C-alpha positions as CSV (number, residue, x, y, z in Angstrom):
1,X,105.4,105.8,83.5
2,X,104.5,107.8,86.6
3,X,101.0,109.3,86.9
4,X,100.1,111.7,89.8
5,X,96.7,113.4,90.6
6,X,98.3,116.2,92.8
7,X,100.0,119.2,91.8
8,X,103.7,119.7,92.9
9,X,104.8,116.3,91.8
10,X,106.8,116.3,88.6
11,X,108.6,113.0,87.7
12,X,110.2,114.6,84.6
13,X,112.9,116.0,86.9
14,X,113.6,112.5,88.7
15,X,116.8,110.8,88.2
16,X,116.6,108.1,85.4
17,X,117.9,105.4,87.9
18,X,116.7,105.1,91.5
19,X,117.6,103.1,94.2
20,X,114.9,100.5,95.7
21,X,115.4,98.9,99.1
22,X,113.0,96.4,100.2
23,X,111.8,96.6,103.9
24,X,109.1,94.3,105.7
25,X,105.9,95.8,105.5
26,X,105.6,94.9,109.3
27,X,108.2,97.8,109.8
28,X,105.8,100.3,108.1
29,X,103.0,99.0,110.1
30,X,105.2,99.4,113.3
31,X,105.5,103.2,112.5
32,X,101.8,103.4,111.8
33,X,101.5,102.1,108.3
34,X,99.5,104.3,105.8
35,X,97.4,106.0,108.7
36,X,100.6,107.1,110.4
37,X,101.5,111.0,110.7
38,X,104.1,110.3,108.1
39,X,102.0,108.8,105.3
40,X,98.6,109.9,106.1
41,X,98.9,113.2,104.1
42,X,101.6,112.0,101.7
43,X,101.5,112.9,98.1
44,X,100.7,109.6,96.2
45,X,102.2,108.6,92.9
46,X,101.0,105.9,90.6
47,X,103.4,103.7,88.9
48,X,102.8,102.1,85.7
49,X,105.9,99.6,85.3
50,X,107.0,97.9,82.1
51,X,106.2,94.2,82.0
52,X,109.5,92.7,82.0
53,X,111.4,90.3,84.6
54,X,112.4,93.0,86.6
55,X,108.7,93.9,87.1
56,X,107.8,90.2,87.7
57,X,110.7,89.9,90.5
58,X,109.8,93.3,92.0
59,X,105.9,92.0,92.0
60,X,106.9,88.7,93.7
61,X,108.9,90.4,96.5
62,X,106.4,93.1,97.2
63,X,103.8,90.3,97.4
64,X,105.8,88.4,99.9
65,X,105.3,91.0,102.8
66,X,107.8,93.6,101.8
67,X,107.4,97.0,100.8
68,X,109.8,99.4,98.7
69,X,111.9,102.2,100.1
70,X,112.8,104.3,97.0
71,X,115.8,106.6,97.6
72,X,116.4,109.7,95.5
73,X,120.1,110.5,94.9
74,X,120.6,113.8,96.5
75,X,123.3,115.0,94.3
76,X,121.2,114.2,91.2
77,X,117.9,115.7,92.8
78,X,118.6,119.3,93.4
79,X,115.4,120.3,91.8
80,X,113.0,118.2,94.0
81,X,112.5,118.0,97.8
82,X,111.9,114.4,97.5
83,X,114.5,112.1,99.4
84,X,112.3,108.9,99.7
85,X,109.3,107.4,98.6
86,X,107.5,104.0,100.1
87,X,106.3,101.9,97.2
88,X,103.3,99.3,97.8
89,X,102.1,96.8,95.4
90,X,98.4,96.2,95.2
91,X,98.0,92.5,93.9
92,X,94.2,92.8,93.5
93,X,94.8,95.4,90.6
94,X,98.4,94.8,89.7
95,X,99.2,98.4,90.6
96,X,102.0,100.2,92.3
97,X,101.5,103.2,94.5
98,X,104.0,105.5,95.9
99,X,103.5,107.4,99.0
100,X,106.1,110.6,99.3
101,X,105.9,111.6,102.9
102,X,105.6,115.3,103.3
103,X,108.0,115.5,106.2
104,X,111.0,113.9,104.7
105,X,113.5,114.6,107.2
106,X,111.3,113.4,110.1
107,X,110.4,110.3,108.2
108,X,114.0,109.3,107.3
109,X,114.9,109.9,110.9
110,X,112.1,107.6,111.9
111,X,113.5,105.0,109.6
112,X,117.0,105.3,111.0
113,X,115.9,104.8,114.7
């Protein structure tokens, strides 16, 4: 389940399957972390993941110094401008918060560099 507090994010149009790539949190910190120009004013999405083996594995990986980079397939995503989302885990309250950078093109270019 996805919960948003901001207008303009409609997860109903999202593809049923998304690709998640893990990247070191240090990489995100290298580009400025949450206070970077890419994530500072990003749209936020709260994920409510179903308890299962996949969630347990994801939680373990994210709590070991990684973050998730969720890729939205462009061919299935014609109704949305979202191409990537950065997913963080908060162990304190067992939640998952996604940041959708407003400037998707620049953010993706920064990741590639």
